[in-house]
C-alpha positions in Angstrom: 0.0 0.0 0.0 1.4 3.3 -1.0 1.9 6.4 1.2 -1.0 8.7 1.7 -1.1 11.8 -0.5 -3.3 14.9 -0.5 -4.9 17.1 -3.1 -6.5 20.4 -2.3 -9.9 20.9 -3.9 -11.6 24.3 -3.4 -9.9 24.6 0.0 -10.7 21.0 1.1 -7.7 18.6 1.6 -8.7 15.2 0.2 -6.5 12.3 1.3 -5.7 9.6 -1.3 -3.8 6.4 -1.2 -3.0 3.6 -3.7 -3.6 -0.1 -3.1 -2.6 -2.7 -5.7 -2.2 0.1 -8.2 -5.8 1.3 -7.7 -6.4 4.8 -6.4 -8.7 5.4 -3.4 -10.1 8.8 -2.2 -11.5 9.9 1.2 -15.2 10.2 0.9 -15.1 11.7 4.4 -13.0 14.6 3.1 -15.1 15.1 0.0 -18.3 15.2 2.2 -16.8 18.1 4.1 -17.4 20.3 1.1 -21.1 20.1 1.9 -20.9 20.1 5.7 -17.6 20.0 7.6 -19.2 18.9 10.8 -21.5 16.2 9.6 -19.6 14.3 6.9 -21.0 10.9 8.1 -24.5 12.2 7.8 -23.9 13.4 4.2 -22.4 10.0 3.3 -25.4 8.1 4.7 -27.8 10.3 2.8 -26.0 9.5 -0.4 -26.0 5.8 0.3 -29.8 5.8 0.9 -30.4 6.5 -2.8 -31.4 3.6 -5.0 -29.2 5.0 -7.8 -26.2 5.0 -5.5 -26.8 1.4 -4.4 -27.2 0.3 -8.1 -24.0 2.1 -9.1 -21.7 0.8 -6.3 -23.3 -2.7 -6.7 -22.5 -2.7 -10.4 -18.9 -1.6 -9.7 -18.5 -4.5 -7.3 -19.9 -7.0 -9.7 -17.3 -5.9 -12.3 -14.4 -5.7 -10.0 -15.0 -8.0 -7.0 -15.3 -11.8 -7.6 -16.2 -12.3 -3.9 -19.1 -9.7 -3.9 -22.2 -11.0 -2.1 -24.8 -10.5 -4.8 -27.6 -12.0 -2.7 -27.1 -9.5 0.1 -26.8 -6.8 -2.5 -30.2 -7.7 -4.0 -31.8 -7.4 -0.5 -30.3 -4.0 0.1 -31.3 -2.8 -3.4 -34.9 -3.9 -2.8 -35.1 -1.8 0.4 -33.4 1.3 -1.0 -35.6 4.3 -1.4 -38.0 3.5 1.3 -38.5 6.0 4.2 -37.2 3.6 6.8 -34.1 2.6 4.8 -30.6 3.6 6.0 -27.2 2.3 5.1 -23.8 3.1 6.5 -20.5 2.3 4.7 -19.6 -0.2 7.5 -22.9 -2.1 7.0 -22.4 -2.1 3.2 -18.9 -3.6 3.5 -19.9 -6.2 6.1 -23.1 -7.3 4.3 -21.7 -7.5 0.7 -18.0 -8.1 1.2 -17.5 -4.9 -0.8 -14.0 -3.7 -1.7 -14.8 -0.5 -3.5 -15.6 1.3 -0.2 -13.2 1.0 2.7 -13.3 2.2 6.4 -9.9 3.1 7.8 -8.8 4.0 11.3 -5.9 6.0 12.5 -4.5 9.5 11.7 -5.9 9.5 8.1 -8.9 7.4 9.0 -12.4 7.7 7.6 -14.4 6.3 4.7 -12.5 5.8 1.4 -13.6 4.6 -2.0 -12.1 3.7 -5.3 -11.8 6.7 -7.5 -14.7 5.6 -9.7 -17.0 5.6 -6.7 -15.5 8.8 -5.3 -16.2 10.7 -8.5 -19.8 9.4 -8.5 -20.2 10.7 -4.9 -18.7 14.0 -5.9 -21.2 14.2 -8.8 -24.1 13.9 -6.3 -22.5 16.4 -4.0 -21.6 19.2 -6.4 -20.9 19.2 -10.2 -18.4 22.1 -9.7 -16.6 20.3 -6.9 -16.3 17.1 -9.0 -14.8 19.2 -11.9 -12.0 20.5 -9.7 -11.6 17.2 -8.0 -10.9 15.5 -11.3 -8.6 18.3 -12.4 -6.5 18.1 -9.2 -6.4 14.3 -9.4 -5.2 14.4 -13.0 -2.6 17.0 -12.1 -1.3 14.6 -9.4 -1.2 11.7 -11.7 0.7 13.7 -14.3 3.3 14.7 -11.8 3.7 11.1 -10.6 4.1 9.9 -14.2 6.7 12.5 -15.0 8.8 11.9 -11.9 8.6 8.1 -11.5 8.4 7.3 -15.3 6.0 4.5 -14.7 7.0 1.4 -16.6 3.6 0.0 -17.0 1.8 3.1 -18.3 -0.4 1.3 -20.9 -1.0 4.3 -23.1 2.7 4.9 -23.4 3.3 1.3 -24.1 0.7 1.1 -26.9 2.2 4.2 -28.5 5.6 2.5 -28.9 4.7 0.2 -31.7 7.6 -2.1 -32.7 7.9 -4.9 -30.1 9.4 -8.3 -31.1 9.2 -11.6 -29.2 12.4 -13.6 -29.4 11.7 -17.3 -28.4 9.2 -19.8 -29.7 8.5 -20.9 -26.1 7.3 -17.4 -25.2 5.1 -17.4 -28.3 3.5 -20.7 -27.4 2.7 -19.6 -23.9 1.3 -16.2 -25.0 -1.1 -17.3 -27.7 -4.5 -18.1 -26.1 -5.9 -21.7 -26.5 -9.2 -22.4 -28.1 -12.0 -22.8 -25.6 -13.1 -26.3 -24.7 -16.8 -27.3 -24.8 -17.3 -26.8 -21.0 -15.9 -23.2 -21.2 -18.1 -22.4 -24.2 -21.2 -23.3 -22.3 -20.4 -21.9 -18.9 -22.3 -18.8 -17.8 -19.9 -16.2 -16.3 -21.0 -14.0 -13.4 -19.4 -10.9 -14.8 -18.0 -9.6 -18.1 -14.5 -9.1 -16.6 -14.2 -12.9 -16.2 -15.6 -13.4 -19.7 -12.7 -11.5 -21.1 -10.3 -13.3 -18.8 -11.4 -16.7 -20.1 -11.3 -15.4 -23.7 -7.7 -14.2 -23.4 -6.1 -16.2 -20.5 -8.3 -19.3 -20.6 -9.3 -19.0 -16.9 -11.3 -16.9 -14.5 -9.7 -14.6 -11.9 -10.6 -17.0 -9.2 -9.2 -20.0 -11.0 -5.9 -18.1 -11.5 -5.8 -17.2 -7.7 -6.4 -20.8 -6.8 -3.5 -21.9 -8.9 -1.2 -19.0 -7.6 -1.9 -18.8 -3.9 1.4 -17.1 -3.1 1.3 -14.6 -6.0 0.6 -10.9 -5.4 -2.0 -9.1 -7.4 -4.3 -10.7 -9.9 -4.2 -12.4 -13.3 -4.1 -9.1 -15.2 -1.1 -7.8 -13.1 1.1 -10.5 -14.6 -0.1 -10.0 -18.2 2.5 -9.3 -20.9 2.4 -6.0 -22.9 0.8 -7.9 -25.8 -1.9 -9.3 -23.6 -2.7 -5.9 -22.1 -3.1 -4.5 -25.6 -5.4 -7.3 -26.7 -7.4 -7.1 -23.5 -8.0 -3.4 -24.1 -9.2 -4.2 -27.6 -11.5 -7.0 -26.3 -13.1 -4.7 -23.9 -14.2 -2.3 -26.7 -15.3 -5.2 -28.9 -17.3 -6.8 -26.1 -19.1 -3.6 -25.4 -20.1 -3.3 -29.1 -21.3 -7.0 -29.2 -23.4 -6.4 -26.1 -25.1 -3.4 -27.7 -25.8 -5.6 -30.7 -27.6 -8.1 -28.5 -25.3 -11.0 -28.9 -25.7 -13.6 -26.2 -22.8 -14.3 -23.8 -21.9 -17.8 -25.3 -21.6 -16.4 -28.8 -19.6 -13.4 -27.6 -17.1 -15.6 -25.7 -16.4 -17.8 -28.7 -16.0 -14.7 -30.9 -13.7 -12.9 -28.4 -11.6 -16.0 -28.0 -11.1 -16.2 -31.7 -10.2 -12.5 -31.9 -7.7 -12.9 -29.0 -5.9 -15.8 -30.7 -5.6 -13.9 -34.0 -4.5 -10.6 -32.4 -1.9 -12.3 -30.2 -0.5 -14.2 -33.2 -0.2 -11.0 -35.1 1.5 -9.2 -32.3 4.1 -11.8 -31.5 5.0 -12.6 -35.1 5.5 -9.1 -36.3 7.1 -5.8 -35.1 3.8 -4.4 -33.8 4.9 -3.6 -30.3 8.3 -2.2 -29.2 10.0 -2.9 -25.9 9.8 -0.1 -23.4 12.9 2.0 -23.3 
């Protein structure tokens, strides 16, 4: 976990930290823009809204394989009623959520993944959200220029001329065609659909095989795989809009992944980072 950082947004210091390369922001600090003395009350009001529950639930479904969907459905059904109330602590304990986190200590409070934090800021104040995003972008630009992050995907994709040197690497990188069981399995979320299409396994299957590894299946991906994964995300969104069922999308995405990986590793399409 990285060291805490701060950005100042319209006179409010907002604490941030990074965990597993993901940025989290203090919702407690953001809420102080509305009421510096009753930030917890502001947060609870936001979490009472059905639209809020649906958003943070959808985020968890896409990013958290251990999310308790059954408890989520119960909370969503109660949302909006006069008697309904929800605290961050109850949300975390009931659904095993990872997008919202309660921390204690000097920089304690309620934190959330930046996606959720920006959504909260939208509900709070459009103007405050604008300046929050601008300050966050400024911070990230400063970090990129000083640390020269190796795995900046956009910079990676822009350096197009990478060559793979050994047949062994090529064989390990090219996705395998799906077996009959994989083709017929219904995947709980679209992130795992893409994982199976490209890596041949779900995030949980990879973790079960790599109990001592840090991070997740995408953290150990090669540059080529990250490029193809980015392409698959866009293609999958288009196929969903076209109404294609999941089984057909999986087979199509797997074929695309195989073809694109073959193209990348057998030509000078991506260059090594310098």
